[in-house]
C-alpha positions in Angstrom: 41.7 94.4 141.4 41.1 91.8 144.1 40.6 88.2 143.0 37.5 86.5 144.3 37.3 82.7 144.1 34.4 81.5 141.9 32.6 79.8 144.8 32.3 83.1 146.6 30.8 85.0 143.7 27.1 85.5 143.2 25.3 83.8 140.3 24.8 86.1 137.4 23.4 83.8 134.7 19.7 84.1 135.6 19.4 80.5 137.0 16.0 80.3 138.8 17.7 78.6 141.8 21.0 80.4 142.2 20.6 83.9 140.6 22.0 86.5 143.0 23.3 83.9 145.5 26.5 82.1 146.2 26.5 78.7 144.6 27.8 76.0 147.1 26.5 72.9 145.4 26.2 71.8 141.8 23.4 69.2 141.8 20.5 71.3 143.1 17.1 70.4 141.7 16.0 73.0 139.1 19.5 74.4 138.6 19.9 76.0 135.2 23.3 77.7 135.7 25.4 78.0 132.6 29.1 77.2 132.3 29.7 80.9 132.0 28.0 81.7 135.3 30.4 83.7 137.5 30.2 81.0 140.2 31.5 78.3 137.9 35.1 77.4 138.8 37.9 76.7 136.3 36.1 74.9 133.5 37.2 72.8 130.5 34.7 72.1 127.7 35.4 68.5 126.7 33.6 67.8 123.4 35.3 64.4 123.2 33.5 63.3 126.4 30.3 65.4 125.7 30.7 67.2 129.0 32.4 70.0 130.9 35.1 69.3 133.5 35.6 71.8 136.3 37.4 72.2 139.7 35.2 72.5 142.8 36.1 74.5 145.9 38.5 71.8 147.1 40.3 71.6 143.7 38.7 68.2 142.8 37.7 67.5 139.3 33.9 67.2 138.5 32.0 66.7 135.3 28.6 67.8 134.0 27.1 66.2 131.0 26.0 68.4 128.1 22.4 68.3 127.1 21.0 69.2 123.7 20.5 73.0 123.1 23.6 74.0 125.1 22.1 73.1 128.5 23.9 71.2 131.3 22.7 68.2 133.3 23.5 69.6 136.7 21.2 67.1 138.4 23.7 64.3 137.6 27.0 66.1 137.8 29.6 64.4 140.1 33.3 64.1 140.7 35.2 61.5 138.8 35.5 58.4 141.0 38.5 56.1 140.9 36.5 53.5 139.1 35.4 55.8 136.3 36.6 54.9 132.8 38.4 58.2 132.5 39.9 58.3 136.0 43.6 58.0 134.8 43.1 60.8 132.4 41.3 62.9 135.1 44.4 62.8 137.3 46.4 64.6 134.5 43.5 67.0 133.7 43.1 67.9 137.4 46.8 68.6 137.8 46.8 70.8 134.7 43.7 72.7 135.7 45.1 73.3 139.2 48.3 74.6 137.7 46.4 76.9 135.3 44.3 78.3 138.1 47.5 79.0 140.1 49.1 80.8 137.2 46.0 82.9 136.6 45.8 83.8 140.2 49.5 84.8 140.5 50.8 85.8 137.0 53.5 88.1 138.4 55.3 85.1 140.0 56.1 83.9 136.5 58.2 86.9 135.4 61.5 85.9 133.9 64.7 87.4 135.1 66.6 89.5 132.5 
């Protein structure tokens, strides 16, 4: 099985804007993509911050706020700027999500020697 990066996959979540297309931006007007859309990169649901955190195509950390009813506020999603209250925590989260993505992409490199 060949791994295809999330940003090259086609939307499969019935979003009226992206369904059947590659998703290159996250703040499109009318976007209704779900966190489980095949185009959504490595994602962490952060109940404590009432949002989801995810890596974009460049490996930068973004957030999208959760709306009532399990929807996501894609119109206001953005990356975490250095002046954000959670910037210091975001550096650690970014590193760990990147490491997780690398392990998932190449699990055979982690085999232990006997």
